[in-house]
Each structure stands twice: as C-alpha cells, then as structure tokens.
C-alpha positions in Angstrom: 101.3 141.7 87.1 100.9 137.8 86.7 101.7 135.6 83.4 101.7 131.9 83.6 104.5 129.6 83.0 104.7 125.5 82.8 108.0 126.0 84.5 108.4 124.0 87.7 108.5 126.6 90.6 111.7 127.4 92.4 112.4 126.1 95.9 111.4 129.0 98.2 109.7 129.4 101.3 106.1 128.2 101.6 103.2 130.7 102.5 100.6 127.9 101.9 99.1 129.3 99.1 97.7 128.9 95.5 100.3 129.4 93.1 98.9 128.1 90.0 96.0 129.1 87.9 93.0 127.0 86.8 95.0 125.1 84.2 98.0 124.0 86.5 100.6 126.5 85.1 102.8 128.0 87.5 101.9 132.2 88.2 104.6 133.9 87.7 104.9 137.4 89.1 106.2 140.2 87.6 106.6 143.9 88.1 103.9 146.5 85.8 104.9 147.0 82.8 107.3 150.0 82.6 107.7 150.1 86.2 110.2 152.5 87.7 110.7 152.6 91.6 110.1 156.1 92.4 112.9 158.7 94.3 112.3 158.4 98.1 111.2 161.7 99.1 111.0 162.2 103.2 107.9 163.7 104.8 106.5 164.5 101.0 103.0 163.4 100.6 101.5 162.9 97.1 99.0 165.1 95.6 95.8 164.3 96.6 96.7 161.7 99.4 96.4 164.4 102.2 93.4 163.5 103.7 94.6 159.9 103.5 97.6 160.6 105.3 95.8 163.1 108.0 92.9 160.1 108.2 95.5 157.3 109.0 97.4 159.6 111.7 94.4 160.1 113.6 95.1 157.0 115.4 98.1 158.2 117.2 96.1 161.1 118.9 93.4 158.4 120.4 96.3 155.9 121.6 98.8 158.2 123.0 101.3 157.8 120.4 101.9 154.1 121.3 103.7 152.0 118.4 105.9 155.1 118.0 108.8 154.4 120.1 110.4 151.2 120.7 110.7 150.1 124.8 113.4 151.9 126.4 113.9 154.9 124.1 116.0 158.0 124.4 117.0 160.9 122.3 119.7 163.3 122.8 121.1 166.4 120.6 124.4 166.0 119.4 127.0 167.5 117.2 126.7 166.5 113.2 130.5 165.6 113.6 129.6 162.9 116.4 127.8 160.9 114.1 129.3 160.0 110.5 127.0 160.5 107.4 126.7 156.6 107.2 125.3 155.9 110.6 121.4 156.5 111.2 120.3 159.4 113.1 117.9 161.7 112.8 118.7 164.8 110.9 116.5 167.9 110.7 118.1 171.1 109.2 121.3 171.8 111.3 120.0 169.6 114.2 121.2 166.1 114.9 119.2 164.0 117.4 120.9 160.2 118.5 118.3 158.1 119.1 118.8 154.7 121.3 115.9 152.0 122.8 116.5 148.8 125.1 115.6 145.7 122.7 115.1 142.2 124.4 115.7 138.7 123.1 115.4 138.3 119.6 113.5 135.2 118.4 115.2 133.2 115.9 112.6 132.6 113.9 109.8 135.1 113.1 106.7 134.9 115.1 103.4 134.4 112.8 100.7 136.4 113.6 97.3 135.8 111.6 95.3 139.7 112.1 93.0 142.0 110.9 92.6 145.8 111.3 90.8 145.2 114.4 94.1 143.4 116.4 95.9 147.0 116.5 97.1 146.3 120.4 99.1 143.5 119.3 100.8 145.4 116.5 101.6 148.3 118.9 103.5 145.7 121.0 105.4 144.3 118.1 106.5 148.0 117.6 107.4 148.5 121.3 109.4 145.5 121.1 111.1 145.7 117.8 110.0 141.9 116.4 110.0 141.0 112.9 106.7 139.6 112.6 105.5 137.1 109.7 101.8 138.6 108.9 99.0 136.6 107.6 96.4 139.1 106.7 92.9 137.8 107.5 90.4 140.5 106.2 86.8 139.5 106.1 85.9 137.0 103.3 89.1 135.8 102.7 89.7 132.5 101.5 93.3 131.2 102.7 94.2 132.2 106.1 90.8 132.8 108.1 90.3 128.7 107.3 93.8 127.8 108.3 93.4 129.7 111.5 90.2 127.6 112.4 91.9 124.2 111.4 95.1 125.1 113.5 93.0 126.7 116.7 89.9 125.5 116.6 87.9 128.7 115.8 88.4 131.6 113.6 89.2 134.4 116.1 92.1 136.8 115.3 94.6 137.8 116.1 96.1 133.9 116.3 99.7 133.9 117.1 102.3 131.0 116.6 105.8 131.2 118.0 107.9 128.3 115.9 110.8 129.4 118.9 108.6 128.1 121.7 106.0 125.9 120.2 103.3 128.2 121.8 100.5 129.1 120.1 97.4 131.5 121.5 94.3 133.8 121.1 93.5 136.8 122.8 95.5 140.2 122.0 95.8 140.6 125.8 97.4 137.2 126.3 99.5 137.4 123.0 100.9 141.1 124.3 101.7 139.6 127.7 103.7 136.5 126.6 105.7 138.6 123.9 106.6 141.0 126.8 107.9 138.4 129.1 109.6 136.2 126.1 110.9 139.2 124.2 111.1 142.3 126.5 111.4 143.3 130.2 108.0 141.9 130.9 106.4 145.2 131.4 103.7 145.9 129.1 103.2 149.7 128.5 99.9 151.4 130.3 98.6 152.2 127.2 98.1 148.6 126.4 97.1 147.5 130.0 93.6 149.5 130.4 91.4 146.8 129.5 88.2 148.4 128.1 89.8 151.5 127.6 92.5 150.4 125.5 89.7 148.5 123.3 87.9 151.5 123.1 90.8 153.7 122.0 92.1 151.0 119.5 88.5 151.4 118.2 88.5 155.2 117.6 91.8 154.9 116.1 90.3 153.7 113.1 87.7 156.4 112.4 90.2 158.3 110.7 90.0 155.3 107.4 86.6 154.0 108.1 87.6 150.4 108.3 90.0 150.5 105.4 91.7 146.9 104.9 88.7 145.0 106.8 87.2 143.4 103.4 88.9 141.0 101.1 89.5 142.0 97.3 90.3 139.4 95.0 94.1 138.6 94.7 96.4 136.2 93.1 98.9 135.3 96.4 102.6 135.0 95.8 104.8 132.0 96.7 107.2 134.2 98.9 106.1 136.7 101.6 107.1 140.4 100.7 109.1 142.0 103.3 107.7 145.7 104.4 110.1 147.7 106.7 107.3 149.7 108.4 105.7 150.4 112.3 102.5 151.0 113.8 102.8 154.6 114.5 103.8 156.0 110.9 100.6 157.2 109.3 102.4 156.3 105.7 103.1 152.5 107.2 99.3 152.2 107.7 98.1 153.0 104.0 100.6 150.4 103.0 99.2 147.9 105.4 95.6 148.5 104.8 96.2 147.0 101.0 98.5 144.2 102.3 95.4 143.2 104.4 92.9 143.9 101.4 94.8 141.8 99.3 95.7 139.3 101.6 99.3 139.3 101.1 101.4 137.3 103.5 104.6 139.7 104.8 107.2 139.7 107.1 107.0 143.5 108.8 110.5 144.1 109.7 109.9 146.5 112.7 111.6 149.9 113.0 110.1 152.4 115.5 111.8 155.4 116.6 114.9 154.4 118.4 115.3 150.6 116.5 118.3 149.6 115.4 117.2 148.3 112.3 116.7 151.5 111.3 120.7 151.2 110.6 120.3 148.0 108.7 118.0 149.6 106.4 120.4 152.7 105.6 123.0 150.3 104.9 120.8 148.0 102.6 119.0 150.9 100.6 121.2 153.9 101.1 118.7 156.0 102.9 116.2 155.3 105.7 112.4 155.9 104.9 109.5 154.0 106.1 107.3 152.4 104.6 110.0 150.5 102.5 108.8 147.3 100.6 110.9 144.2 99.3 109.6 141.7 97.0 111.4 138.8 96.1 108.7 137.5 94.0 109.5 140.2 91.3 112.7 141.8 92.6 111.4 144.9 93.3 112.4 147.1 96.3 111.0 150.6 96.6 110.0 153.6 99.0 106.9 155.9 99.2 103.8 154.8 100.3 101.3 155.8 97.5 103.8 154.0 94.8 104.0 151.0 96.8 99.7 150.9 97.2 99.4 151.1 93.2 102.2 148.8 92.6 100.5 146.0 95.1 97.2 146.7 93.4 98.6 146.4 90.0 100.4 143.3 90.6 98.9 141.3 92.9 94.9 142.2 92.5 93.1 139.7 90.3 
C-alpha cells in the first residue's frame, strides 16, 4: 500500500528508482490495513499451496541439490545438552544435528547482481559461498534495471555483476561463478556448476515446475530502500517469494543462509526463531516469516 506525502524523504540507501508520483509528491509505503505478521510454522504448507511448493522443489532433483549446502558442509549427531537452546542446530524430535561449513573471505560491501530467473547457476554459487548479494531483478519488460545494465555494460544481458569491493564488473554466468569462487571461496567450483552445457540444460529443466514464474514484469512502485530477504536458492519456499520479488522488480539484499551458514545463528538471535524465507522491509517496518503471507504482503504493498 502506498500514499503520497509532500514532506522531504529521509536520507537512505539509494537504489536509483522513482519514489514520487506524477505530481512530484513523495511516495510513502505502509503495510496493508490491519496487517499482522503471521506466526512462523516450520515446514507447514498453507492450504492450496502444496502444488506450488512441489513445483518449486523440482529444481532440486535436476540440480542435484546444489545451493542447499554451504561449501565444506558437515553434520554430526550430538546430544541435545551439547548445544544450548539459544544456539542454532537442526532439531527434529529428539534428534539434534550440529551443522558447520567452511566460509571464505567476506566482502565488505554487498556484491550487486542484476539477474533474471534464468541466472540460477550464479544464485546457486552465491548459496554455496554464503554471500550477501544486493539483487536488482530484471524481468522481461521491466523499466528500471534492464536499461541501467545496458548503460553500465553496453548490452542488456544477464546476469551482470558489479563488485564494489574490487571495482570488477562482468557478464557471463561461468565467469561470475569463477570470479566469486576465487575471490570469496577456495577457488574450487562445484562439479554441478562445472559441466558446461549439461549445467545449463539442467538449470533450464529446474524451471519446469514453475512454468517460468517470475519471468515477466508486473507493474509496481519501487521503494527507496532495498528489502532484506533471508533465503537460499535450494529452498522451494524461498523460491516462491523470490519469483514475486523479481516480477515486481524489487531490489533486495539477500542474506544467504543455506545449510551450514553461520547466519542461521544470526537470524535466530535477531528474530528469536530460525526459518526461511524471512523478510525485513525497512520501508514499512514489517518483518515476517511464512512464504505465502510474504507473497501476499509484497503484492498488496508494491504492486501498482
């Protein structure tokens, strides 16, 4: 939901979007009337959404689970007394699993990636390296960031990466994957991302379950600050939300937290619970779990 205000906008992170209406008034974003964040329900599927979740999960089969685990992932069974209740662990019934991974150097500033639904390979590598990325979605027909990519790089081709930490900018998925691995990992690209045409084909098959959802632009009003999205590529629940973020061309910082990520502990401390997807919207003050409700919130708040 949006409303116009004649007051000056507060200083914020710029995402180079229009934040005023045709009269010049500043657009102020608010949560939908009567909105209340839902209570998190682990592994629960909202009524009527089962086939959406199953369709989003098909990609895991075609991509051999790439993007589910951080590089160097390991897991071990431990006693429940070994890990305090305020520390993250995978707990299923009476079973406690301690998860760890090997995280490489961290960039000081979020890497920027202009992407579309066909850029799955890069998103998988982002999950493997546990990187935080400022995504600028570029669905077909979108008015803002597709032209910006052409202005910066000379052509509308995706993905396009800009690393403000090094000044490097580049096209081509394989080149971006290699760069990220060498700069922020151990220099090794996972086999499932190193198979050339086979990788591209299986990444294409991974989209079948959702029939190209997220590919086309839905008219929307863009906020002055990027949203924060806690997620990872291997989660079907996160995929359903990401589709809408892309369709609405909403810039967002993705806090990657695949299995083994130390950021699972960070989210647990922040929200009192770990579950993804988790959305934080600095434009409205809303913070919430549950994919189906996040999708509705995004549409009600930002769709034109």
